[in-house]
C-alpha positions in Angstrom: -6.5 -32.9 -25.7 -7.7 -29.6 -24.2 -6.3 -28.8 -20.7 -9.2 -28.2 -18.3 -8.2 -25.7 -15.6 -9.5 -25.7 -12.0 -11.6 -22.7 -12.9 -13.1 -24.5 -15.9 -13.8 -27.6 -13.7 -15.5 -25.4 -11.0 -17.5 -23.6 -13.7 -18.7 -26.9 -15.2 -19.7 -28.2 -11.8 -21.6 -25.0 -11.0 -23.3 -25.0 -14.4 -24.4 -28.6 -13.9 -25.9 -27.7 -10.6 -27.9 -24.7 -12.0 -29.1 -26.8 -15.0 -30.2 -29.6 -12.6 -32.2 -27.1 -10.6 -33.8 -25.8 -13.8 -34.7 -29.4 -14.8 -36.6 -29.7 -11.6 -38.6 -26.6 -12.3 -36.6 -24.4 -10.0 -35.5 -20.9 -11.1 -33.2 -18.4 -9.6 -35.1 -15.5 -8.2 -33.7 -12.0 -8.9 -32.4 -10.0 -5.9 -35.1 -8.0 -4.2 -35.2 -4.5 -5.5 -34.6 -1.8 -2.9 -34.3 2.0 -3.2 -30.9 3.6 -3.1 -31.9 5.3 0.1 -32.9 2.0 1.8 -29.6 0.4 0.7 -27.7 3.4 2.1 -29.3 3.0 5.5 -28.3 -0.7 5.6 -24.6 0.0 4.9 -21.8 0.3 7.4 -20.6 3.8 7.9 -18.3 5.1 5.2 -14.6 5.0 6.2 -12.1 5.5 3.3 -9.5 2.8 3.2 -6.8 1.3 1.0 -6.4 -2.4 0.5 -3.5 -4.2 -1.2 -4.4 -7.2 -3.4 -2.1 -9.1 -5.8 0.5 -6.3 -5.7 -1.9 -3.4 -6.4 -3.6 -0.9 -4.1 -7.3 -0.2 -4.2 -9.0 2.7 -2.5 -12.5 2.4 -1.1 -14.3 5.6 -0.2 -17.1 3.6 1.4 -18.1 0.0 1.8 -19.3 -1.5 -1.5 -23.1 -1.4 -2.0 -23.4 -3.7 -5.0 -21.2 -6.7 -5.1 -20.8 -9.3 -7.8 -19.1 -12.7 -7.1 -17.8 -14.8 -9.9 -17.2 -18.2 -8.3 -18.5 -20.5 -5.6 -15.6 -19.9 -3.3 -15.9 -16.1 -3.5 -19.7 -16.2 -3.0 -19.3 -18.3 0.1 -17.0 -15.8 1.8 -19.2 -12.8 1.0 -22.3 -14.6 2.3 -20.5 -15.8 5.4 -19.5 -12.2 6.1 -23.2 -11.2 6.2 -23.2 -9.2 3.0 -26.2 -11.0 1.4 -28.2 -7.8 1.1 -25.4 -6.2 -1.0 -24.9 -9.2 -3.3 -26.2 -7.7 -6.6 -25.4 -10.9 -8.6 -23.3 -14.0 -8.9 -22.1 -16.4 -11.5 -23.2 -20.1 -11.5 -23.1 -20.6 -7.7 -22.8 -24.4 -7.8 -23.3 -26.3 -4.5 -22.6 -23.9 -1.6 -21.5 -24.9 1.9 -24.6 -25.8 4.0 -23.8 -23.0 6.5 -24.3 -20.3 3.8 -26.6 -22.0 1.3 -29.8 -20.7 2.9 -28.6 -17.1 2.8 -28.2 -17.4 -1.0 -31.9 -17.7 -1.7 -33.1 -15.0 -4.0 -29.7 -13.8 -5.2 -29.6 -12.8 -8.9 -27.7 -15.3 -11.0 -26.3 -13.2 -13.8 -24.8 -16.1 -15.7 -25.6 -19.8 -15.5 -22.1 -20.8 -16.7 -18.8 -19.5 -15.3 -16.7 -21.0 -18.2 -15.7 -19.1 -20.1 -15.7 -16.4 -17.5 -18.5 -13.8 -17.8 -18.0 -10.9 -20.1 -17.7 -7.3 -18.8 -21.1 -6.5 -20.3 -22.7 -9.4 -18.3 -21.1 -8.3 -15.0 -21.7 -4.6 -15.5 -25.4 -5.3 -16.2 -25.7 -5.9 -12.5 -24.3 -2.4 -11.9 -21.6 -3.5 -9.4 -19.2 -1.3 -7.5 -17.2 -4.3 -6.3 -16.3 -7.6 -7.9 -14.9 -10.6 -5.9 -13.3 -13.4 -7.8 -11.7 -16.7 -6.9 -9.9 -17.1 -10.3 -7.5 -14.8 -12.1 -8.9 -15.5 -15.6 -12.0 -13.4 -14.6 -9.8 -10.4 -15.3 -8.6 -11.6 -18.7 -9.1 -9.7 -21.9 -12.2 -11.7 -23.0 -13.8 -11.4 -19.5 -13.8 -8.4 -17.2 -10.4 -7.1 -18.4 -7.7 -5.3 -16.7 -8.3 -4.5 -13.0 -6.7 -1.1 -13.2 -9.1 -0.2 -16.0 -12.1 -1.4 -13.9 -10.9 0.8 -11.1 -10.8 3.8 -13.4 -14.4 3.0 -14.3 -15.5 3.0 -10.7 -15.5 -0.7 -10.0 -13.0 -2.1 -7.4 -12.1 -5.7 -7.5 -10.6 -8.4 -5.4 -9.0 -11.8 -6.3 -8.6 -14.4 -3.6 -4.9 -14.0 -2.9 -4.0 -17.7 -3.1 -4.7 -17.4 -6.8 -2.7 -14.2 -7.4 -0.4 -14.7 -10.4 3.0 -16.1 -9.4 2.0 -16.6 -5.7 2.7 -19.7 -3.8 -0.6 -20.2 -2.0 -1.0 -21.1 1.7 -3.9 -21.4 4.2 -2.8 -18.1 5.7 -3.8 -16.4 2.4 -7.4 -17.4 3.2 -7.2 -15.8 6.6 -5.9 -12.6 5.0 -8.7 -12.6 2.4 -11.4 -13.0 5.0 -9.9 -10.2 7.1 -9.4 -7.9 4.1 -12.9 -8.5 2.7 -14.3 -8.1 6.2 -12.6 -4.7 6.4 -13.8 -3.7 3.0 -17.4 -4.7 3.8 -17.4 -3.2 7.3 -17.7 -6.7 8.9 -14.4 -7.0 10.8 -16.0 -8.7 13.8 -17.6 -11.4 11.7 -14.3 -11.8 9.7 -12.4 -12.5 12.9 -15.0 -15.0 14.0 -14.7 -16.8 10.7 -10.9 -16.8 10.8 -10.9 -18.2 14.4 -13.3 -20.9 13.3 -11.3 -21.9 10.2 -8.0 -21.7 12.1 -9.3 -24.1 14.7 -10.5 -26.5 12.1 -7.1 -26.5 10.3 -5.1 -26.8 13.5 -7.3 -29.6 14.8 -6.2 -31.8 12.0 -3.1 -33.8 12.9 -0.8 -34.8 10.1 -0.1 -38.4 9.3 3.4 -39.9 9.9 5.8 -41.2 7.3 5.4 -38.5 4.7 3.5 -40.5 2.0 4.1 -39.5 -1.6 1.0 -37.9 -3.1 0.0 -37.2 -6.7 -2.8 -34.7 -7.4 -4.8 -36.0 -10.4 -6.9 -33.1 -11.9 -8.1 -35.1 -14.9 -6.8 -36.1 -18.3 -6.5 -39.3 -20.2 -3.7 -38.9 -22.8 -1.7 -37.0 -20.2 -2.6 -36.4 -16.5 -3.1 -32.9 -15.2 -1.9 -31.7 -11.8 -2.6 -28.4 -9.9 1.0 -27.4 -9.4 3.0 -26.7 -6.3 2.0 -23.0 -6.2 -1.6 -24.0 -5.7 -3.3 -24.2 -2.3 -3.6 -28.0 -2.6 0.2 -28.3 -2.3 0.0 -26.6 1.1 -2.9 -28.7 2.2 -1.1 -31.9 1.3 2.0 -30.8 3.2 0.0 -29.9 6.3 -1.7 -33.3 6.1 1.7 -34.9 6.3 2.1 -35.8 2.6 4.6 -34.8 -0.1 3.6 -33.6 -3.5 5.6 -35.7 -6.0 5.8 -33.0 -8.6 7.1 -29.9 -6.7 8.8 -28.5 -9.8 5.5 -28.2 -11.6 4.5 -24.8 -10.2 1.3 -24.0 -12.1 -1.6 -26.1 -13.4 -0.1 -28.3 -16.1 0.2 -31.8 -17.7 2.8 -34.4 -16.9 3.5 -37.8 -18.4 2.2 -41.2 -17.3 5.8 -42.5 -17.6 7.1 -39.9 -15.0 4.2 -40.7 -12.7 5.2 -44.4 -12.8 8.8 -43.4 -11.9 7.8 -41.3 -8.9 5.4 -44.0 -7.7 2.9 -42.2 -5.4 1.6 -43.8 -2.3 -1.8 -42.0 -2.7 -3.6 -40.2 -5.5 -5.8 -37.2 -4.8 -8.7 -37.3 -7.3 -10.3 -33.9 -7.9 -14.1 -34.5 -8.3 -15.1 -32.4 -11.3 -18.1 -32.1 -13.6 -16.1 -32.8 -16.7 -14.5 -35.9 -15.1 -16.4 -37.1 -12.0 -14.3 -38.9 -9.4 -15.9 -42.3 -10.0 -15.1 -42.2 -13.7 -11.6 -41.0 -13.0 -10.9 -43.8 -10.6 -12.4 -46.3 -13.0 -10.0 -45.1 -15.7 -7.0 -45.1 -13.4 -7.6 -48.6 -12.1 -8.0 -49.9 -15.7 -5.1 -48.1 -17.4 -2.5 -50.7 -18.1 0.7 -48.5 -18.1 0.2 -47.5 -14.5 -1.0 -50.8 -13.0 2.1 -51.2 -10.9 2.0 -47.8 -9.2 1.6 -48.3 -5.5 -1.4 -46.0 -5.1 -3.1 -47.9 -8.0 -2.4 -51.4 -6.6 -3.5 -50.4 -3.1 -6.5 -48.3 -4.4 -5.5 -45.4 -2.2 -7.6 -42.7 -3.8 -8.6 -39.5 -2.0 -11.6 -37.9 -3.5 -11.9 -34.1 -3.0 -14.4 -31.7 -4.6 -12.6 -29.3 -6.9 -13.8 -26.3 -4.9 -12.3 -27.8 -1.7 -8.8 -27.5 -3.3 -9.2 -23.7 -3.8 -8.8 -20.7 -1.4 -11.8 -20.2 0.8 -13.9 -21.5 3.7 -13.3 -25.2 2.7 -9.7 -25.5 3.8 -10.3 -27.3 7.1 -12.7 -29.8 5.4 -10.1 -30.5 2.7 -7.4 -31.2 5.3 -9.7 -33.7 7.1 -10.3 -35.5 3.9 -6.6 -35.6 3.1 -5.6 -36.9 6.5 -8.3 -39.6 6.5 -7.2 -40.8 3.1 -3.5 -40.8 3.8 -4.1 -42.7 7.1 -5.6 -45.7 5.4 
């Protein structure tokens, strides 16, 4: 069976949302055209700066004027920072957080599907000077390509740092991303406001006691997939008071049902994804004979979390609340 990555799941979910809107007769409106002069007057003052991201340094001579976002989680941050007027395009936005959804109206959707990632030609058709992504495969050879090459071509880029290759993600990475993107966009005050709000949400969640054993189920029938302990979900589970039962699996991968039975989780996180909705996943898990004696299965302790909530971004506090509520049952 083909392994579906978190990026693919998010993309499928976003694509389903766009298609559903189309079925209802709704269409995405292109971004409002403005003259270069009008755009320039709306921009923060130019202040050259250097920003480090995923081990590389990027120089900005001025705040970006034409931004393309390639995932829901990246789009939400850019909108929350007040850069709607500079959002030249986005890829399959999916269901955005309520607090930013209204600001999205009229944004140009340059691709209705984010899986596979959009090609360089598709993104460059929006004439961006800055690309913000939540997933590293956007910079793969069949997508946008090497970030250093993009920089040479006049397009800076940013990858939400919790998904930088080889990095062990944490909630603090999200705070860094918001601050760095705020600095790049000339929206430092708004960035600090967002960080304060998210920090308060995260710190308000009190972990459960007893350190329950948790398995992250990211889909799969023949073999179950799990996000891996380098992913942000591992940090969220730990902060909620739980323990990831597969700490040695660092990146998104498949494990065996037999090993799952041996480790006997107390609770199972079920990532709600378009290719495998949570209700169908739970129906399978509760009917699959080889795992019937697993504690989480017998006690029906399933914690349903939308796949985007497991990724770096503005949803971290909401995800922790969901985890704690589920573990406290």
